[in-house]
C-alpha positions, -999 to 999 in steps of 0.1 A, spaced: 29 155 485 66 164 470 93 144 451 124 155 471 137 172 437 145 205 447 134 235 424 155 260 436 177 274 467 159 302 485 172 327 512 159 331 548 152 367 546 136 371 579 123 352 610 103 360 640 104 332 667 86 342 699 88 312 723 79 282 706 63 296 674 66 321 647 68 328 611 96 329 583 102 351 555 117 331 524 131 350 494 125 330 463 115 334 425 109 299 407 84 284 437 63 316 433 54 309 400 18 298 400 18 299 439 -12 312 457 -16 321 494 -28 286 511 -2 266 489 24 242 504 61 247 498 84 224 511 113 245 530 143 223 538 122 192 534 94 208 560 59 213 543 47 248 552 17 269 543 21 299 526 4 326 542 16 360 526 34 366 492 52 397 475 74 405 451 102 377 456 94 364 486 67 344 505 61 340 543 50 311 561 42 303 600 60 277 621 44 258 649 62 245 684 62 210 665 77 221 632 105 238 653 107 209 677 113 181 649 135 203 625 163 223 619 142 254 606 149 273 637 186 272 631 187 287 602 202 321 602 189 350 584 210 350 552 213 312 550 202 292 522 172 266 522 161 243 497 128 250 481 103 225 464 63 233 453 37 204 462 40 180 433 13 189 405 -12 163 393 3 149 360 38 162 370 70 140 365 77 119 397 114 123 395 125 112 431 101 93 458 70 99 477 79 129 502 50 142 526 71 171 541 66 156 576 101 155 591 107 123 611 139 143 630 173 152 626 206 136 620 244 150 625 266 153 596 296 131 609 318 133 577 321 147 541 348 125 520 354 127 482 350 96 460 358 103 423 332 129 413 310 127 441 311 133 479 303 107 503 279 124 530 279 103 566 251 114 590 244 98 625 207 95 635 185 77 660 175 41 661 142 44 657 153 68 621 179 41 610 155 10 614 137 27 585 164 32 563 177 5 540 207 0 518 198 12 483 164 26 495 153 62 497 157 90 521 149 126 521 179 150 536 165 187 538 139 178 515 163 163 488 153 129 475 186 107 479 198 69 476 210 53 505 246 42 501 249 21 532 235 19 567 245 8 601 234 5 637 251 43 643 246 62 608 241 58 571 257 74 539 246 86 508 267 98 477 260 132 463 267 140 426 281 175 418 248 186 403 229 180 434 257 197 454 254 225 431 217 232 433 211 223 470 224 234 502 240 200 507 276 209 501 272 239 525 267 214 552 301 210 575 308 183 602 288 188 633 256 204 614 221 192 619 199 180 587 162 174 583 152 137 581 123 118 564 119 83 563 104 67 530 68 68 539 60 31 526 85 18 553 68 39 579 32 22 571 48 -13 565 60 -11 602 29 1 614 8 -25 597 34 -51 609 25 -41 645 64 -33 653 55 4 662 46 6 698 51 -31 704 68 -44 734 106 -32 739 121 -64 730 103 -67 698 108 -30 689 147 -32 693 145 -62 667 129 -42 640 116 -60 609 138 -93 604 133 -119 577 124 -144 606 96 -122 613 84 -122 578 86 -158 570 65 -163 602 38 -138 589 37 -152 553 29 -186 570 -1 -174 585 -17 -164 550 
């Protein structure tokens, strides 16, 4: 489990992708402290297992599902990645519950300055947008952010200068893909309400007030 509070920006020091799988070598410092082989580190929001460690780096294997669901295969050698160690028991919970299991990717459609902040607009698939709510939480490349607005085609977040400085978000440009993880609470609610996997008509409706009222009347 992670919190979406990035500890440092690492560097993709090397990658070996053979077909649909491979391994990554990440240069880092802070996240190596107290870390052992077998521990989990979120890399751009993707939970990876440390397979080897050395002076200023760690390696992790990536499988086909990881490359299919995320942008890790797109990161060039020398590019920056957001890093966070798994949350320690008793540690501060500064973000929200993040599993490190990416739901899919979105595409940056605009970056607009607004005072001291930057409004980042991201287009995404309907299945991802259906689980995003205004003022709820979303994880973008491993970063816990508050949703400013959401529509049928996209959503926005407001990025403060500190977040821009300590993460890779302000390195993104229009057209870049980013990893997205929906709030796990919303996914469980959707599953328990029987919406996921329902008939197409129901699935298109998503969670509506009428549905919640009808369910409340059954209890």
